[in-house]
PQR file of N, CA, C, O and H, with PARSE charges and radii, in Angstrom:
ATOM      1  N   UNK A   1     -14.168   3.487 -14.012 -0.4000 1.5000
ATOM      2  CA  UNK A   1     -13.428   2.906 -12.926 -0.0000 2.0000
ATOM      3  C   UNK A   1     -12.385   1.952 -13.506  0.5500 1.7000
ATOM      4  O   UNK A   1     -12.672   1.152 -14.397 -0.5500 1.4000
ATOM      5  N   UNK A   2     -11.181   2.060 -12.979 -0.4000 1.5000
ATOM      6  CA  UNK A   2     -10.097   1.208 -13.426 -0.0000 2.0000
ATOM      7  C   UNK A   2      -9.946   0.044 -12.448  0.5500 1.7000
ATOM      8  O   UNK A   2      -9.988   0.245 -11.234 -0.5500 1.4000
ATOM      9  H   UNK A   2     -10.949   2.709 -12.255  0.4000 1.0000
ATOM     10  N   UNK A   3      -9.774  -1.156 -12.963 -0.4000 1.5000
ATOM     11  CA  UNK A   3      -9.630  -2.340 -12.128 -0.0000 2.0000
ATOM     12  C   UNK A   3      -8.176  -2.779 -12.151  0.5500 1.7000
ATOM     13  O   UNK A   3      -7.577  -2.927 -13.216 -0.5500 1.4000
ATOM     14  H   UNK A   3      -9.740  -1.320 -13.949  0.4000 1.0000
ATOM     15  N   UNK A   4      -7.617  -2.987 -10.966 -0.4000 1.5000
ATOM     16  CA  UNK A   4      -6.239  -3.457 -10.828 -0.0000 2.0000
ATOM     17  C   UNK A   4      -6.264  -4.889 -10.306  0.5500 1.7000
ATOM     18  O   UNK A   4      -6.874  -5.162  -9.272 -0.5500 1.4000
ATOM     19  H   UNK A   4      -8.105  -2.867 -10.101  0.4000 1.0000
ATOM     20  N   UNK A   5      -5.622  -5.781 -10.999 -0.4000 1.5000
ATOM     21  CA  UNK A   5      -5.517  -7.168 -10.554 -0.0000 2.0000
ATOM     22  C   UNK A   5      -4.157  -7.351  -9.893  0.5500 1.7000
ATOM     23  O   UNK A   5      -3.214  -7.840 -10.513 -0.5500 1.4000
ATOM     24  H   UNK A   5      -5.127  -5.559 -11.839  0.4000 1.0000
ATOM     25  N   UNK A   6      -4.067  -6.954  -8.630 -0.4000 1.5000
ATOM     26  CA  UNK A   6      -2.795  -7.014  -7.918 -0.0000 2.0000
ATOM     27  C   UNK A   6      -2.365  -8.441  -7.639  0.5500 1.7000
ATOM     28  O   UNK A   6      -1.173  -8.715  -7.504 -0.5500 1.4000
ATOM     29  H   UNK A   6      -4.834  -6.556  -8.125  0.4000 1.0000
ATOM     30  N   UNK A   7      -3.311  -9.342  -7.552 -0.4000 1.5000
ATOM     31  CA  UNK A   7      -2.956 -10.712  -7.198 -0.0000 2.0000
ATOM     32  C   UNK A   7      -2.490 -11.540  -8.390  0.5500 1.7000
ATOM     33  O   UNK A   7      -2.099 -12.693  -8.207 -0.5500 1.4000
ATOM     34  H   UNK A   7      -4.279  -9.119  -7.662  0.4000 1.0000
ATOM     35  N   UNK A   8      -2.517 -10.996  -9.601 -0.4000 1.5000
ATOM     36  CA  UNK A   8      -2.065 -11.741 -10.772 -0.0000 2.0000
ATOM     37  C   UNK A   8      -0.541 -11.801 -10.867  0.5500 1.7000
ATOM     38  O   UNK A   8       0.011 -12.756 -11.412 -0.5500 1.4000
ATOM     39  H   UNK A   8      -2.834 -10.059  -9.750  0.4000 1.0000
ATOM     40  N   UNK A   9       0.132 -10.794 -10.343 -0.4000 1.5000
ATOM     41  CA  UNK A   9       1.589 -10.753 -10.413 -0.0000 2.0000
ATOM     42  C   UNK A   9       2.192 -11.456  -9.208  0.5500 1.7000
ATOM     43  O   UNK A   9       1.583 -11.520  -8.140 -0.5500 1.4000
ATOM     44  H   UNK A   9      -0.316 -10.018  -9.900  0.4000 1.0000
ATOM     45  N   UNK A  10       3.389 -11.979  -9.392 -0.4000 1.5000
ATOM     46  CA  UNK A  10       4.109 -12.581  -8.283 -0.0000 2.0000
ATOM     47  C   UNK A  10       4.645 -11.450  -7.417  0.5500 1.7000
ATOM     48  O   UNK A  10       5.562 -10.737  -7.822 -0.5500 1.4000
ATOM     49  H   UNK A  10       3.883 -11.927 -10.260  0.4000 1.0000
ATOM     50  N   UNK A  11       4.079 -11.286  -6.235 -0.4000 1.5000
ATOM     51  CA  UNK A  11       4.468 -10.159  -5.401 -0.0000 2.0000
ATOM     52  C   UNK A  11       4.372 -10.523  -3.932  0.5500 1.7000
ATOM     53  O   UNK A  11       3.894 -11.598  -3.571 -0.5500 1.4000
ATOM     54  H   UNK A  11       3.334 -11.866  -5.907  0.4000 1.0000
ATOM     55  N   UNK A  12       4.830  -9.618  -3.099 -0.4000 1.5000
ATOM     56  CA  UNK A  12       4.737  -9.808  -1.654 -0.0000 2.0000
ATOM     57  C   UNK A  12       3.270  -9.836  -1.216  0.5500 1.7000
ATOM     58  O   UNK A  12       2.935 -10.466  -0.213 -0.5500 1.4000
ATOM     59  H   UNK A  12       5.219  -8.744  -3.392  0.4000 1.0000
ATOM     60  N   UNK A  13       2.404  -9.162  -1.958 -0.4000 1.5000
ATOM     61  CA  UNK A  13       0.973  -9.191  -1.656 -0.0000 2.0000
ATOM     62  C   UNK A  13       0.435 -10.618  -1.737  0.5500 1.7000
ATOM     63  O   UNK A  13      -0.335 -11.041  -0.874 -0.5500 1.4000
ATOM     64  H   UNK A  13       2.677  -8.650  -2.773  0.4000 1.0000
ATOM     65  N   UNK A  14       0.833 -11.352  -2.759 -0.4000 1.5000
ATOM     66  CA  UNK A  14       0.398 -12.743  -2.892 -0.0000 2.0000
ATOM     67  C   UNK A  14       0.910 -13.601  -1.737  0.5500 1.7000
ATOM     68  O   UNK A  14       0.226 -14.523  -1.292 -0.5500 1.4000
ATOM     69  H   UNK A  14       1.459 -11.008  -3.459  0.4000 1.0000
ATOM     70  N   UNK A  15       2.100 -13.299  -1.261 -0.4000 1.5000
ATOM     71  CA  UNK A  15       2.653 -14.027  -0.116 -0.0000 2.0000
ATOM     72  C   UNK A  15       1.769 -13.831   1.111  0.5500 1.7000
ATOM     73  O   UNK A  15       1.439 -14.798   1.798 -0.5500 1.4000
ATOM     74  H   UNK A  15       2.656 -12.551  -1.623  0.4000 1.0000
ATOM     75  N   UNK A  16       1.382 -12.580   1.394 -0.4000 1.5000
ATOM     76  CA  UNK A  16       0.535 -12.298   2.554 -0.0000 2.0000
ATOM     77  C   UNK A  16      -0.861 -12.887   2.388  0.5500 1.7000
ATOM     78  O   UNK A  16      -1.441 -13.383   3.353 -0.5500 1.4000
ATOM     79  H   UNK A  16       1.649 -11.794   0.836  0.4000 1.0000
ATOM     80  N   UNK A  17      -1.407 -12.838   1.174 -0.4000 1.5000
ATOM     81  CA  UNK A  17      -2.720 -13.438   0.924 -0.0000 2.0000
ATOM     82  C   UNK A  17      -2.683 -14.946   1.148  0.5500 1.7000
ATOM     83  O   UNK A  17      -3.603 -15.522   1.729 -0.5500 1.4000
ATOM     84  H   UNK A  17      -0.936 -12.434   0.389  0.4000 1.0000
ATOM     85  N   UNK A  18      -1.624 -15.569   0.686 -0.4000 1.5000
ATOM     86  CA  UNK A  18      -1.483 -17.003   0.887 -0.0000 2.0000
ATOM     87  C   UNK A  18      -1.411 -17.368   2.354  0.5500 1.7000
ATOM     88  O   UNK A  18      -1.959 -18.386   2.777 -0.5500 1.4000
ATOM     89  H   UNK A  18      -0.877 -15.101   0.213  0.4000 1.0000
ATOM     90  N   UNK A  19      -0.732 -16.535   3.133 -0.4000 1.5000
ATOM     91  CA  UNK A  19      -0.625 -16.822   4.561 -0.0000 2.0000
ATOM     92  C   UNK A  19      -1.957 -16.686   5.274  0.5500 1.7000
ATOM     93  O   UNK A  19      -2.281 -17.512   6.127 -0.5500 1.4000
ATOM     94  H   UNK A  19      -0.287 -15.708   2.790  0.4000 1.0000
ATOM     95  N   UNK A  20      -2.746 -15.650   4.941 -0.4000 1.5000
ATOM     96  CA  UNK A  20      -4.020 -15.508   5.654 -0.0000 2.0000
ATOM     97  C   UNK A  20      -5.028 -16.565   5.225  0.5500 1.7000
ATOM     98  O   UNK A  20      -5.984 -16.839   5.950 -0.5500 1.4000
ATOM     99  H   UNK A  20      -2.482 -14.980   4.247  0.4000 1.0000
ATOM    100  N   UNK A  21      -4.823 -17.159   4.056 -0.4000 1.5000
ATOM    101  CA  UNK A  21      -5.697 -18.252   3.617 -0.0000 2.0000
ATOM    102  C   UNK A  21      -5.319 -19.586   4.274  0.5500 1.7000
ATOM    103  O   UNK A  21      -6.137 -20.503   4.345 -0.5500 1.4000
ATOM    104  H   UNK A  21      -4.046 -16.937   3.467  0.4000 1.0000
ATOM    105  N   UNK A  22      -4.088 -19.683   4.747 -0.4000 1.5000
ATOM    106  CA  UNK A  22      -3.577 -20.905   5.358 -0.0000 2.0000
ATOM    107  C   UNK A  22      -4.258 -21.123   6.710  0.5500 1.7000
ATOM    108  O   UNK A  22      -4.238 -20.241   7.568 -0.5500 1.4000
ATOM    109  H   UNK A  22      -3.423 -18.938   4.689  0.4000 1.0000
ATOM    110  N   UNK A  23      -4.854 -22.287   6.894 -0.4000 1.5000
ATOM    111  CA  UNK A  23      -5.591 -22.582   8.119 -0.0000 2.0000
ATOM    112  C   UNK A  23      -4.679 -22.535   9.350  0.5500 1.7000
ATOM    113  O   UNK A  23      -5.139 -22.189  10.438 -0.5500 1.4000
ATOM    114  H   UNK A  23      -4.870 -23.004   6.197  0.4000 1.0000
ATOM    115  N   UNK A  24      -3.403 -22.876   9.196 -0.4000 1.5000
ATOM    116  CA  UNK A  24      -2.476 -22.829  10.324 -0.0000 2.0000
ATOM    117  C   UNK A  24      -2.165 -21.402  10.755  0.5500 1.7000
ATOM    118  O   UNK A  24      -1.985 -21.137  11.944 -0.5500 1.4000
ATOM    119  H   UNK A  24      -3.029 -23.157   8.312  0.4000 1.0000
ATOM    120  N   UNK A  25      -2.101 -20.489   9.801 -0.4000 1.5000
ATOM    121  CA  UNK A  25      -1.853 -19.080  10.117 -0.0000 2.0000
ATOM    122  C   UNK A  25      -3.101 -18.447  10.731  0.5500 1.7000
ATOM    123  O   UNK A  25      -2.996 -17.554  11.572 -0.5500 1.4000
ATOM    124  H   UNK A  25      -2.248 -20.704   8.835  0.4000 1.0000
ATOM    125  N   UNK A  26      -4.266 -18.904  10.318 -0.4000 1.5000
ATOM    126  CA  UNK A  26      -5.506 -18.354  10.851 -0.0000 2.0000
ATOM    127  C   UNK A  26      -5.636 -18.600  12.347  0.5500 1.7000
ATOM    128  O   UNK A  26      -6.335 -17.852  13.032 -0.5500 1.4000
ATOM    129  H   UNK A  26      -4.351 -19.629   9.635  0.4000 1.0000
ATOM    130  N   UNK A  27      -4.984 -19.622  12.863 -0.4000 1.5000
ATOM    131  CA  UNK A  27      -5.016 -19.885  14.301 -0.0000 2.0000
ATOM    132  C   UNK A  27      -4.050 -18.984  15.070  0.5500 1.7000
ATOM    133  O   UNK A  27      -4.165 -18.854  16.288 -0.5500 1.4000
ATOM    134  H   UNK A  27      -4.417 -20.229  12.307  0.4000 1.0000
ATOM    135  N   UNK A  28      -3.108 -18.367  14.376 -0.4000 1.5000
ATOM    136  CA  UNK A  28      -2.165 -17.425  14.990 -0.0000 2.0000
ATOM    137  C   UNK A  28      -2.709 -16.015  14.767  0.5500 1.7000
ATOM    138  O   UNK A  28      -2.428 -15.388  13.746 -0.5500 1.4000
ATOM    139  H   UNK A  28      -3.015 -18.472  13.386  0.4000 1.0000
ATOM    140  N   UNK A  29      -3.485 -15.526  15.727 -0.4000 1.5000
ATOM    141  CA  UNK A  29      -4.219 -14.263  15.524 -0.0000 2.0000
ATOM    142  C   UNK A  29      -3.308 -13.058  15.304  0.5500 1.7000
ATOM    143  O   UNK A  29      -3.650 -12.171  14.521 -0.5500 1.4000
ATOM    144  H   UNK A  29      -3.713 -16.036  16.557  0.4000 1.0000
ATOM    145  N   UNK A  30      -2.166 -13.006  15.970 -0.4000 1.5000
ATOM    146  CA  UNK A  30      -1.267 -11.859  15.783 -0.0000 2.0000
ATOM    147  C   UNK A  30      -0.661 -11.854  14.376  0.5500 1.7000
ATOM    148  O   UNK A  30      -0.552 -10.801  13.748 -0.5500 1.4000
ATOM    149  H   UNK A  30      -1.888 -13.727  16.605  0.4000 1.0000
ATOM    150  N   UNK A  31      -0.276 -13.007  13.897 -0.4000 1.5000
ATOM    151  CA  UNK A  31       0.287 -13.096  12.549 -0.0000 2.0000
ATOM    152  C   UNK A  31      -0.781 -12.790  11.506  0.5500 1.7000
ATOM    153  O   UNK A  31      -0.509 -12.113  10.515 -0.5500 1.4000
ATOM    154  H   UNK A  31      -0.364 -13.862  14.407  0.4000 1.0000
ATOM    155  N   UNK A  32      -1.990 -13.284  11.727 -0.4000 1.5000
ATOM    156  CA  UNK A  32      -3.097 -13.008  10.816 -0.0000 2.0000
ATOM    157  C   UNK A  32      -3.361 -11.506  10.746  0.5500 1.7000
ATOM    158  O   UNK A  32      -3.478 -10.944   9.657 -0.5500 1.4000
ATOM    159  H   UNK A  32      -2.211 -13.834  12.532  0.4000 1.0000
ATOM    160  N   UNK A  33      -3.456 -10.854  11.914 -0.4000 1.5000
ATOM    161  CA  UNK A  33      -3.704  -9.400  11.944 -0.0000 2.0000
ATOM    162  C   UNK A  33      -2.592  -8.624  11.271  0.5500 1.7000
ATOM    163  O   UNK A  33      -2.847  -7.685  10.517 -0.5500 1.4000
ATOM    164  H   UNK A  33      -3.361 -11.310  12.798  0.4000 1.0000
ATOM    165  N   UNK A  34      -1.351  -9.018  11.544 -0.4000 1.5000
ATOM    166  CA  UNK A  34      -0.214  -8.311  10.949 -0.0000 2.0000
ATOM    167  C   UNK A  34      -0.237  -8.451   9.424  0.5500 1.7000
ATOM    168  O   UNK A  34       0.072  -7.496   8.711 -0.5500 1.4000
ATOM    169  H   UNK A  34      -1.143  -9.780  12.157  0.4000 1.0000
ATOM    170  N   UNK A  35      -0.597  -9.624   8.925 -0.4000 1.5000
ATOM    171  CA  UNK A  35      -0.680  -9.810   7.475 -0.0000 2.0000
ATOM    172  C   UNK A  35      -1.807  -8.979   6.870  0.5500 1.7000
ATOM    173  O   UNK A  35      -1.664  -8.469   5.759 -0.5500 1.4000
ATOM    174  H   UNK A  35      -0.848 -10.400   9.504  0.4000 1.0000
ATOM    175  N   UNK A  36      -2.918  -8.835   7.579 -0.4000 1.5000
ATOM    176  CA  UNK A  36      -4.001  -7.958   7.108 -0.0000 2.0000
ATOM    177  C   UNK A  36      -3.500  -6.521   7.023  0.5500 1.7000
ATOM    178  O   UNK A  36      -3.806  -5.814   6.062 -0.5500 1.4000
ATOM    179  H   UNK A  36      -3.034  -9.250   8.482  0.4000 1.0000
ATOM    180  N   UNK A  37      -2.729  -6.082   8.023 -0.4000 1.5000
ATOM    181  CA  UNK A  37      -2.151  -4.726   7.991 -0.0000 2.0000
ATOM    182  C   UNK A  37      -1.224  -4.570   6.793  0.5500 1.7000
ATOM    183  O   UNK A  37      -1.269  -3.561   6.089 -0.5500 1.4000
ATOM    184  H   UNK A  37      -2.481  -6.656   8.804  0.4000 1.0000
ATOM    185  N   UNK A  38      -0.395  -5.561   6.569 -0.4000 1.5000
ATOM    186  CA  UNK A  38       0.556  -5.506   5.444 -0.0000 2.0000
ATOM    187  C   UNK A  38      -0.167  -5.448   4.106  0.5500 1.7000
ATOM    188  O   UNK A  38       0.232  -4.702   3.211 -0.5500 1.4000
ATOM    189  H   UNK A  38      -0.358  -6.381   7.141  0.4000 1.0000
ATOM    190  N   UNK A  39      -1.226  -6.233   3.969 -0.4000 1.5000
ATOM    191  CA  UNK A  39      -2.011  -6.202   2.732 -0.0000 2.0000
ATOM    192  C   UNK A  39      -2.586  -4.808   2.521  0.5500 1.7000
ATOM    193  O   UNK A  39      -2.571  -4.297   1.401 -0.5500 1.4000
ATOM    194  H   UNK A  39      -1.550  -6.839   4.696  0.4000 1.0000
ATOM    195  N   UNK A  40      -3.093  -4.185   3.586 -0.4000 1.5000
ATOM    196  CA  UNK A  40      -3.614  -2.820   3.490 -0.0000 2.0000
ATOM    197  C   UNK A  40      -2.549  -1.826   3.069  0.5500 1.7000
ATOM    198  O   UNK A  40      -2.813  -0.929   2.268 -0.5500 1.4000
ATOM    199  H   UNK A  40      -3.104  -4.600   4.496  0.4000 1.0000
ATOM    200  N   UNK A  41      -1.345  -1.980   3.604 -0.4000 1.5000
ATOM    201  CA  UNK A  41      -0.246  -1.085   3.251 -0.0000 2.0000
ATOM    202  C   UNK A  41       0.133  -1.230   1.777  0.5500 1.7000
ATOM    203  O   UNK A  41       0.332  -0.231   1.086 -0.5500 1.4000
ATOM    204  H   UNK A  41      -1.131  -2.709   4.255  0.4000 1.0000
ATOM    205  N   UNK A  42       0.234  -2.461   1.299 -0.4000 1.5000
ATOM    206  CA  UNK A  42       0.600  -2.706  -0.098 -0.0000 2.0000
ATOM    207  C   UNK A  42      -0.480  -2.155  -1.028  0.5500 1.7000
ATOM    208  O   UNK A  42      -0.177  -1.519  -2.037 -0.5500 1.4000
ATOM    209  H   UNK A  42       0.073  -3.273   1.861  0.4000 1.0000
ATOM    210  N   UNK A  43      -1.735  -2.403  -0.679 -0.4000 1.5000
ATOM    211  CA  UNK A  43      -2.832  -1.920  -1.529 -0.0000 2.0000
ATOM    212  C   UNK A  43      -2.889  -0.395  -1.535  0.5500 1.7000
ATOM    213  O   UNK A  43      -3.126   0.208  -2.582 -0.5500 1.4000
ATOM    214  H   UNK A  43      -1.981  -2.920   0.141  0.4000 1.0000
ATOM    215  N   UNK A  44      -2.675   0.238  -0.378 -0.4000 1.5000
ATOM    216  CA  UNK A  44      -2.677   1.703  -0.320 -0.0000 2.0000
ATOM    217  C   UNK A  44      -1.554   2.278  -1.179  0.5500 1.7000
ATOM    218  O   UNK A  44      -1.748   3.273  -1.876 -0.5500 1.4000
ATOM    219  H   UNK A  44      -2.482  -0.251   0.473  0.4000 1.0000
ATOM    220  N   UNK A  45      -0.389   1.653  -1.127 -0.4000 1.5000
ATOM    221  CA  UNK A  45       0.733   2.108  -1.948 -0.0000 2.0000
ATOM    222  C   UNK A  45       0.402   1.994  -3.433  0.5500 1.7000
ATOM    223  O   UNK A  45       0.627   2.933  -4.196 -0.5500 1.4000
ATOM    224  H   UNK A  45      -0.232   0.845  -0.560  0.4000 1.0000
ATOM    225  N   UNK A  46      -0.128   0.853  -3.840 -0.4000 1.5000
ATOM    226  CA  UNK A  46      -0.459   0.647  -5.253 -0.0000 2.0000
ATOM    227  C   UNK A  46      -1.539   1.622  -5.715  0.5500 1.7000
ATOM    228  O   UNK A  46      -1.449   2.169  -6.814 -0.5500 1.4000
ATOM    229  H   UNK A  46      -0.311   0.089  -3.221  0.4000 1.0000
ATOM    230  N   UNK A  47      -2.540   1.839  -4.902 -0.4000 1.5000
ATOM    231  CA  UNK A  47      -3.620   2.754  -5.275 -0.0000 2.0000
ATOM    232  C   UNK A  47      -3.144   4.207  -5.320  0.5500 1.7000
ATOM    233  O   UNK A  47      -3.644   5.001  -6.117 -0.5500 1.4000
ATOM    234  H   UNK A  47      -2.613   1.394  -4.009  0.4000 1.0000
ATOM    235  N   UNK A  48      -2.176   4.555  -4.462 -0.4000 1.5000
ATOM    236  CA  UNK A  48      -1.697   5.942  -4.442 -0.0000 2.0000
ATOM    237  C   UNK A  48      -0.975   6.327  -5.727  0.5500 1.7000
ATOM    238  O   UNK A  48      -0.811   7.514  -6.011 -0.5500 1.4000
ATOM    239  H   UNK A  48      -1.770   3.910  -3.815  0.4000 1.0000
ATOM    240  N   UNK A  49      -0.545   5.345  -6.503 -0.4000 1.5000
ATOM    241  CA  UNK A  49       0.122   5.639  -7.775 -0.0000 2.0000
ATOM    242  C   UNK A  49      -0.818   6.314  -8.768  0.5500 1.7000
ATOM    243  O   UNK A  49      -0.360   7.020  -9.667 -0.5500 1.4000
ATOM    244  H   UNK A  49      -0.678   4.381  -6.273  0.4000 1.0000
ATOM    245  N   UNK A  50      -2.124   6.106  -8.620 -0.4000 1.5000
ATOM    246  CA  UNK A  50      -3.089   6.659  -9.562 -0.0000 2.0000
ATOM    247  C   UNK A  50      -3.776   7.923  -9.064  0.5500 1.7000
ATOM    248  O   UNK A  50      -4.637   8.469  -9.755 -0.5500 1.4000
ATOM    249  H   UNK A  50      -2.496   5.532  -7.890  0.4000 1.0000
ATOM    250  N   UNK A  51      -3.411   8.394  -7.879 -0.4000 1.5000
ATOM    251  CA  UNK A  51      -4.028   9.615  -7.356 -0.0000 2.0000
ATOM    252  C   UNK A  51      -3.516  10.830  -8.115  0.5500 1.7000
ATOM    253  O   UNK A  51      -2.388  10.839  -8.609 -0.5500 1.4000
ATOM    254  H   UNK A  51      -2.712   7.950  -7.318  0.4000 1.0000
ATOM    255  N   UNK A  52      -4.344  11.838  -8.200 -0.4000 1.5000
ATOM    256  CA  UNK A  52      -3.941  13.091  -8.854 -0.0000 2.0000
ATOM    257  C   UNK A  52      -3.383  14.033  -7.795  0.5500 1.7000
ATOM    258  O   UNK A  52      -3.983  14.234  -6.739 -0.5500 1.4000
ATOM    259  H   UNK A  52      -5.260  11.830  -7.798  0.4000 1.0000
ATOM    260  N   UNK A  53      -2.235  14.598  -8.100 -0.4000 1.5000
ATOM    261  CA  UNK A  53      -1.579  15.533  -7.194 -0.0000 2.0000
ATOM    262  C   UNK A  53      -1.506  16.894  -7.858  0.5500 1.7000
ATOM    263  O   UNK A  53      -1.533  16.992  -9.084 -0.5500 1.4000
ATOM    264  H   UNK A  53      -1.749  14.434  -8.958  0.4000 1.0000
ATOM    265  N   UNK A  54      -1.415  17.943  -7.056 -0.4000 1.5000
ATOM    266  CA  UNK A  54      -1.267  19.278  -7.627 -0.0000 2.0000
ATOM    267  C   UNK A  54       0.007  19.907  -7.096  0.5500 1.7000
ATOM    268  O   UNK A  54       0.469  19.569  -6.006 -0.5500 1.4000
ATOM    269  H   UNK A  54      -1.393  17.863  -6.059  0.4000 1.0000
ATOM    270  N   UNK A  55       0.569  20.815  -7.865 -0.4000 1.5000
ATOM    271  CA  UNK A  55       1.778  21.526  -7.459 -0.0000 2.0000
ATOM    272  C   UNK A  55       1.446  22.551  -6.386  0.5500 1.7000
ATOM    273  O   UNK A  55       0.460  23.280  -6.486 -0.5500 1.4000
ATOM    274  H   UNK A  55       0.194  21.089  -8.750  0.4000 1.0000
ATOM    275  N   UNK A  56       2.283  22.593  -5.365 -0.4000 1.5000
ATOM    276  CA  UNK A  56       2.113  23.578  -4.296 -0.0000 2.0000
ATOM    277  C   UNK A  56       3.471  24.172  -3.951  0.5500 1.7000
ATOM    278  O   UNK A  56       4.514  23.617  -4.295 -0.5500 1.4000
ATOM    279  H   UNK A  56       3.084  22.001  -5.284  0.4000 1.0000
ATOM    280  N   UNK A  57       3.439  25.310  -3.265 -0.4000 1.5000
ATOM    281  CA  UNK A  57       4.663  25.927  -2.764 -0.0000 2.0000
ATOM    282  C   UNK A  57       4.685  25.775  -1.252  0.5500 1.7000
ATOM    283  O   UNK A  57       3.693  26.031  -0.571 -0.5500 1.4000
ATOM    284  H   UNK A  57       2.592  25.761  -2.986  0.4000 1.0000
ATOM    285  N   UNK A  58       5.842  25.351  -0.738 -0.4000 1.5000
ATOM    286  CA  UNK A  58       6.001  25.118   0.683 -0.0000 2.0000
ATOM    287  C   UNK A  58       7.057  26.077   1.216  0.5500 1.7000
ATOM    288  O   UNK A  58       8.141  26.200   0.647 -0.5500 1.4000
ATOM    289  H   UNK A  58       6.648  25.143  -1.292  0.4000 1.0000
ATOM    290  N   UNK A  59       6.730  26.755   2.313 -0.4000 1.5000
ATOM    291  CA  UNK A  59       7.704  27.632   2.965 -0.0000 2.0000
ATOM    292  C   UNK A  59       8.596  26.781   3.866  0.5500 1.7000
ATOM    293  O   UNK A  59       8.116  26.157   4.813 -0.5500 1.4000
ATOM    294  H   UNK A  59       5.848  26.655   2.775  0.4000 1.0000
ATOM    295  N   UNK A  60       9.883  26.759   3.571 -0.4000 1.5000
ATOM    296  CA  UNK A  60      10.853  26.029   4.383 -0.0000 2.0000
ATOM    297  C   UNK A  60      11.754  27.047   5.077  0.5500 1.7000
ATOM    298  O   UNK A  60      11.713  28.228   4.732 -0.5500 1.4000
ATOM    299  H   UNK A  60      10.273  27.266   2.803  0.4000 1.0000
ATOM    300  N   UNK A  61      12.562  26.624   6.040 -0.4000 1.5000
ATOM    301  CA  UNK A  61      13.499  27.558   6.680 -0.0000 2.0000
ATOM    302  C   UNK A  61      14.489  28.181   5.697  0.5500 1.7000
ATOM    303  O   UNK A  61      15.033  29.253   5.961 -0.5500 1.4000
ATOM    304  H   UNK A  61      12.596  25.664   6.319  0.4000 1.0000
ATOM    305  N   UNK A  62      14.725  27.517   4.568 -0.4000 1.5000
ATOM    306  CA  UNK A  62      15.685  28.021   3.586 -0.0000 2.0000
ATOM    307  C   UNK A  62      15.037  28.788   2.444  0.5500 1.7000
ATOM    308  O   UNK A  62      15.739  29.323   1.585 -0.5500 1.4000
ATOM    309  H   UNK A  62      14.284  26.645   4.353  0.4000 1.0000
ATOM    310  N   UNK A  63      13.709  28.852   2.421 -0.4000 1.5000
ATOM    311  CA  UNK A  63      13.030  29.569   1.363 -0.0000 2.0000
ATOM    312  C   UNK A  63      11.791  28.803   0.899  0.5500 1.7000
ATOM    313  O   UNK A  63      11.304  27.897   1.576 -0.5500 1.4000
ATOM    314  H   UNK A  63      13.140  28.418   3.119  0.4000 1.0000
ATOM    315  N   UNK A  64      11.303  29.194  -0.266 -0.4000 1.5000
ATOM    316  CA  UNK A  64      10.094  28.559  -0.814 -0.0000 2.0000
ATOM    317  C   UNK A  64      10.511  27.408  -1.716  0.5500 1.7000
ATOM    318  O   UNK A  64      11.392  27.559  -2.562 -0.5500 1.4000
ATOM    319  H   UNK A  64      11.699  29.930  -0.816  0.4000 1.0000
ATOM    320  N   UNK A  65       9.877  26.265  -1.534 -0.4000 1.5000
ATOM    321  CA  UNK A  65      10.141  25.063  -2.338 -0.0000 2.0000
ATOM    322  C   UNK A  65       8.889  24.717  -3.111  0.5500 1.7000
ATOM    323  O   UNK A  65       7.808  24.610  -2.532 -0.5500 1.4000
ATOM    324  H   UNK A  65       9.160  26.143  -0.847  0.4000 1.0000
ATOM    325  N   UNK A  66       9.024  24.540  -4.411 -0.4000 1.5000
ATOM    326  CA  UNK A  66       7.914  24.066  -5.219 -0.0000 2.0000
ATOM    327  C   UNK A  66       7.879  22.550  -5.111  0.5500 1.7000
ATOM    328  O   UNK A  66       8.884  21.878  -5.345 -0.5500 1.4000
ATOM    329  H   UNK A  66       9.902  24.627  -4.882  0.4000 1.0000
ATOM    330  N   UNK A  67       6.713  22.018  -4.754 -0.4000 1.5000
ATOM    331  CA  UNK A  67       6.549  20.588  -4.565 -0.0000 2.0000
ATOM    332  C   UNK A  67       5.447  20.104  -5.481  0.5500 1.7000
ATOM    333  O   UNK A  67       4.392  20.731  -5.578 -0.5500 1.4000
ATOM    334  H   UNK A  67       5.897  22.564  -4.564  0.4000 1.0000
ATOM    335  N   UNK A  68       5.687  18.984  -6.157 -0.4000 1.5000
ATOM    336  CA  UNK A  68       4.679  18.467  -7.073 -0.0000 2.0000
ATOM    337  C   UNK A  68       3.695  17.529  -6.386  0.5500 1.7000
ATOM    338  O   UNK A  68       2.891  16.890  -7.065 -0.5500 1.4000
ATOM    339  H   UNK A  68       6.544  18.475  -6.078  0.4000 1.0000
ATOM    340  N   UNK A  69       3.734  17.427  -5.048 -0.4000 1.5000
ATOM    341  CA  UNK A  69       2.763  16.624  -4.324 -0.0000 2.0000
ATOM    342  C   UNK A  69       3.128  15.167  -4.217  0.5500 1.7000
ATOM    343  O   UNK A  69       2.399  14.406  -3.582 -0.5500 1.4000
ATOM    344  H   UNK A  69       4.387  17.947  -4.497  0.4000 1.0000
ATOM    345  N   UNK A  70       4.219  14.747  -4.808 -0.4000 1.5000
ATOM    346  CA  UNK A  70       4.624  13.337  -4.722 -0.0000 2.0000
ATOM    347  C   UNK A  70       5.586  13.131  -3.607  0.5500 1.7000
ATOM    348  O   UNK A  70       6.037  12.008  -3.380 -0.5500 1.4000
ATOM    349  H   UNK A  70       4.812  15.366  -5.325  0.4000 1.0000
TER
END
């Protein structure tokens, strides 16, 4: 298993984590929820970089397109 320390780098993820830790933001439920969603989106994006993809052929209106899954 590979461990990623996303919070070590200066990133937008750290900004959202800091906001949800802030007691003033915790009282704003909509902002808190939105930041949780954003954290999930950032983490999903980072994790998707390590997924294995396979080459496939896709039938398009213009013909067959080879796609590498990315």
